[in-house]
N, C-alpha and C positions, 0 to 999 in steps of 0.2 A: 495285342491290338487294344487300344483304349476306346472307350465309348463316351460320348458327351453325356453329361447328366441329364436325366429326364426332367423337363419342366412340368411338374405335376399340375400346376395351375392351368397349363395348356392341355394336358392330357385329360383333366377332369374339369369341365366347365363349372361344376358346382364348387370345387375347391378354389378355382380361380375367383368366383364370385365372393366366397367367404373371405379370401385374402385381400379383396379390393376394399376401398374406403366404405363401400356400402355393406360390407360383410356383417358388421355389428347389428345394423338394422334388420338384415335378413334373418339373423339368428334370433333376434327379439321377436320378429314376426312368427317364426317357426315355433318358438317356445310358447308364445301366446296361443297359437292354434292348437298345439299339443295340450296345453292346459284346459282349453275349452272342450276339446274332444274327450279328454280324460274325465272331466266333470260331467259329461253328458253321455257316458257309455257305461258298459259293464265294468270299466276300470275305476269308476268313481270311488268305491270303497278302498281300493288300493291307493288311489291318489290322496284321499283324506287321511288314511293311515300313515302314508309317507309324511305328510305335513305335520301330523300330530305325534310323530315318533319322539319319545322323550330322550333328551341327551343331558347328561350330568357331568360336570367337571368339578372335582373336589380336591382341594389342596389344604390339608389340615382342617381347620375350622371353616375355611372359606369354601362355599359351595355355590355353583351356578347351575341351576336346573331349569331348562326351558324346552319346549317342543321345538322340533326342527325348524318350523316356520319362523319362530322368533330368533333362532340362531342365524338364519339367513338375513332377516330384516334388521337385527341389532348388531350382528357380528360381521357378516360378509359385506353388508352395505356400509359399514364403517370403513372398510377397505376402499369401496367406491368413493366415499367422501374424502379419503386421503388423495385419490387421484384428482377429484374435483378441486381440492385445496391446492394441489400442486399446479394445476392448470391456471387457477386464479392468480396464484403468486407469480407464475412465469409471465402471464399476460400483463399484470400490473407493473412488474419490474422491468421486463424486457420486451414485451410484445405490443399488441395493438392498443392496449390500455395505458401505456406508460406516459403518454402526453395528453393534455387536456383536449387538444383539437381532434385527436384520434378517438378519444374515449367519449366525447360529448354525445355523438349520435347514438351509439349502442347503449350508453348510460341512460339517456332520456327514453330510448325505446324500451329498455328493460324496465324502467320505472312505470311507464305507461302500460307495458305488457304484464305488469303485476297488479296495478291498481284497477284498471278497467275490468279485467276478468273477475276480480274480487267484488267489484261494484255490481256487475251483471249477476253474479251469483247471489249477492245480498238482495238485489231487487226482486229476482225471481222467487227467492225463498222467504220474502218478507212476511208472509202469512204462515210460515212454518218455522218458528223460532227454535224448535228442537233440533234442527239441522244447521243452524247458523254457525256452529263450530267448524263446519267444513268449508268456510269461505276461501281458504287458501289453496284448496285442492286444484283449481284451474290456473294457479299463479305461475307455475314453472314449466319450462320447455324441456322435453327429453332430447338432449343434444345428440345422443347416439342415433336415435331414430331420424331426427330432422336432417342431420348431416348425411346420414345414409341415403335418404331420399334425394338430397341434392346431388350426392355422388353418382346416383343412378343416371342423372341427366348429363353427366360428364361435362365436356368443355362447352356445352350449350349455355351453361350458367357462368357468368363472369366471376372471377376470383373475388372481387370486392363484395359480392353478395355472400359468398361463403365465409369470408372474414367477418362481415357484419353479423351473420347468424351465429357464428362461434362466439363472438364477443358478447352479444346481448344474452345468449343462452348461459354463458359463464356468469354474467352479472346477475341474471335472475336466479341462478343456482345459489349465488351468494345471498340474495334476498330470501330465498327459501330457507337457507340455513338460519338466518336471523328470525324468521317466523317460527321455525321449529324450536329454537331456543327460547323465544319469548312467549309463544302462544301454547305450544304443546308440551309444556313442562309443568309438572305438578308434584306436590308432596316432596319437596326438597329435603335431602339429608345434608345438613351443613357439614357434618364430620366427613362424609364421603366426598363432598364437594371440595373441602379444604385439602384433603389428600390429593384429589385430582389436580387442584391448582398447584400444589407443591411439586407434583411430578411434571406439570407443564413448565413451571419455572426452571426445573432442572434441565428439561429439554432445550430451552432457550439459552441456558448457561453453556450446555454442550456446544450449541451453535456459536456462541460468543467466544469460547476458548479455542475453537477450531477443530472440534472432533470431526473426523472425516470417515469414520467407519460406521456402517449401518447398525451393527448389532446393539451397541448401547442405546441408540435411539429406539430400536424395536422393543427392547426390554422395558424401558420407561414408558413407551407408548402403550404396550399391553397393560401395564399396571395402571396407567391413566385411564384406559378404556374401561377396565373393571371398576374403578372408582366412580367414573361418570355413570356407568350402568347402574351402580348401587345408589347414586345420588338422587336419581329422579329426572335428571336432564337426559335427553335422548343420547344414547351412546355414540351415534354416528358423528356427533359434534367433536368427539375426541379425535376422529380422523382428520378433521379440518385443522385443529390445533397442532396435531402431529405434523401435518404437511407444512404448516407455516414455520415450524421449528427446523425443518431440514434446510441446510445451507444451500443457497442458489449461487452464491458468489464464492470465489476462492482462487488459489493459485492455479488450479487446473482449468479454470475458465468455466463459464456457465453451461457450456455444452457437455462438460464432463463432471459437473458438480454432483454432489450426492442427491440433490433434489431432482436433477435431470435424469440421473441413472435410475432413481426410484420410479420416476414417472414412466420411463421407457420400459422398465421391468413389469410394472403393474398394468400398463395399458392392455396388453393382450389378455391377461387374466380377467380383468374387468369386462372387456369387450366380448370375449368368447366364453366366459364361464359365469362370472358373478351376476351380470345383468340378465343373461338368459335364464339363469336359475331363479333369480328374483321374479322375472316375468312368469315363469312356469309356476312358481309357488303362489303368486298373488293374482294372476289373471284368470283363474278358473271360474268361469261364469256359467251357472246352471241356467239353461235356456227355457226350461219348462216354466209356464206361468207368465212369461213375458208377453204382455198384450199392450193395447193402446193405453190402458190405465197405468201400467208400469212405466211406459215410456214418458208419460206426462207427470210423473211424480216430481215434486219440487227439487229434490236432491239430484235426480237424474238430469232434469232440464237445466238446473243451475250449473252443473258441471259441464254438460255438453255444450251449452251456449256460451258459458264462460270461456271454454277453450276455443270454440269455433268462431264465435262473434267477438267476444271480449278481447281475446288475444290479438286478432287481426286488427281491430280498431286501435287498441292500445299501442301496438307496435307501429302501425302505419301513420298515425297522426304525427308523431315526431319526425318521421321521414318526410312527410308532406311539408311540414313546417320548415324543415331544413332546406327545402328547395326554394323557400321564399324569404329566407333571412340569411344574414352573413354571420350570425352568432354560432350556428351549428353547421359544421362542414359535412356535405354529402358528396360522394364521388360523382363526377360528371359523366354524362354519356350513357346512363342506364335508364331505360324507360320506366315510368312509374308502375307499369304493369308487372315488370320483373320484381320491383321492390314489394309490391302488394302480394305477389305469389310467395315470396320469401317470408313475408309477415304471416301469411296464412299457415305456412309450415311451422311457425312458432307455436301454433295451437296444438301441435302433437305433444301432449303432456305425458302421457303413458307412464313411464317408470316413476318420475317424480310425483305425478298426481296420485298414482296408486300408493306410493310410499307415504305421502302426506295424509291421504285418506285413511290409511291404516293407523296413523297416529291420532287422527281426529275421532274415529269411531271404532268400537270393538263389536258392536251388535252385528250378527251375521246378515240380517236383512239390510242394514245400512251399508255393509261392505258389498253386498250384491248390487245395490243401487249405484254405489261408487264405481264398481267395475263396469257396469252398463253405461253410465255417463261418460266415463273416461274413454271407453272403447268407441262409443258413438262420436264424441267430440274429436278425438284424435284421428279417427278414420275420415271424418268429413273434412278436417283440416288438411290431412295428407292428400286426399283426392282432389280437393279444390285447389290446393297449392300447386300440385303437379299440373293440373289442367291450365291454370293461369300462366304458369311458367312456360308451358309448351306453346301457349297462344302468343306470348309476347317475346319469346326467346328465339333469335334466328339460329338456324343450324350452323352457320359459319362462325358463331360466337366462340371466342377462345378463352382459355383459362389464363388469367393474369392480365388480359387486355380486354378492353371493351370498345366497340365501334361507336364513335360519337354520332355517326349518321343515323343511328337508331333512336336518338333522344327525341322525345316528343316535345311539343310546344310548351307543355306545362313544366318541363324540366329546364327551361331556358335559364332560370336564375342560377342553376348549377354551373353554367359555363363561365361565370364570372370568376376571376382569380381570387384565391383565398390568401 
């Protein structure tokens, strides 16, 4: 007698939630909560000892010695940036960013979503020049968290909004990469950088001559990562270069290309392991001593308002302009309230904000303020975004289609043909 296989996602609601599109965001939230509890309990010494555990890799005269925290931030996050690079490449060559009319709105939104938060941060911290280096902290969106929140709303949210959020988040990840390379890079070693460039050239030669096995790319990629790490440029940028070198086109088709297979293989590792581990290692916030004075520190306010206010304004203004011009296409039939709710979710910076904050400052007091500002700004953005989307999204909304009957009068220009 045969038995039908058990659907464990049905048997366990928690497993079902983790396997859903919202699963990554749920794990990030749990990892963050665990980090805060660990830092504010009797486990604090163990938590700190875990992060400062020394790890050494030695091959002949080459030695890499770092505490576990830096192996997570410099090593595992390089794998995360490989996935980011693969997503950018796919969207630019095959996806929503491949044509100018599709890319225009998320591109302008991503630009505004970076410039306005940086301006808000700069204005709030104008009398505290010692923290000006952190201007880029509120500039990027945590795509895993933001999409996880949208996924929790299910078919109530039109597909077009999910596509818009994915596209602008990918583009401002690209902007964050540029900022990391240009602003947070010091004391360059030209010799190490030259070796890294040589390995990068070899990677693209492999792509050009049609190498279709992953092993040669991985060997060169690891060598390039070590050289970039030693050069003074942040090592995660090696992940982006590696991703760009993987072939996306070939006789097997884009869906079975080496880049597509690598993206498919990396996504669960990044979603369920690397990002939660990063959140656990970087979100530990000691709550003792947090009072009104701590909440009004320029660094905390600059980050929190940059994410909550700056991101929403910077993303929404291009959306509003698109409804009143023919030069930027905006999908018709979606109320402005839904657009605004999605733009609010863009203020969930979390992973990227913590990452950039760790590059900008090393002082423990600054890092504590960064964590506080990021958590406040991201939480306010998430709660406000969900509230607005619930208020403006009909229960009958479907995924992939939108009902034009819900368009508001201010959206009338969207109805014109493009």
